[in-house]
Residue, then its C-alpha position, 0 to 999 in steps of 0.5 A: m726863514p718865514i717872513i713877516s712883512t707889510d705890503q710885500e704880497f709879491v714875495v710873502k704869501h700870507g699863511i704860506n711862507g709868512y704873514i702880512v701885517p698892517q703897517k705901524d702895528p707892533r702888536a700885529i708883528a708880535n702876534a705874527v711872531v708868536k703864531l709862528y712859534d706856537e703853531h710850529k710853522c717856522k720850518i715849514m714856512g721857511n721851506m716855502s719861502r725858499e721855493i717861492i724865492k726861486q722864481y726870482d732867480w736872475r736867470i729866470i727873470a732874464k729868460k722872462a724879459i727876453g721872451e717879452y722882448e722877443k714878443l714885442m719885436s715880432k709885432 
């Protein structure tokens, strides 16, 4: 699914897999939803979300953490 969010730039890439809207702005949320449907971007952005979220898989995060730990230990 595409994502409409406030301040989640690490997962939401504005215009790529969703939209980032201002906080406490229901009109901005509604406009983002309408834009998704009017521009037929739900499927495209949903697929992009699926690709982006893969980098947050626990195995990838664990490998990165181990790599950082090994760097620190070698100093």
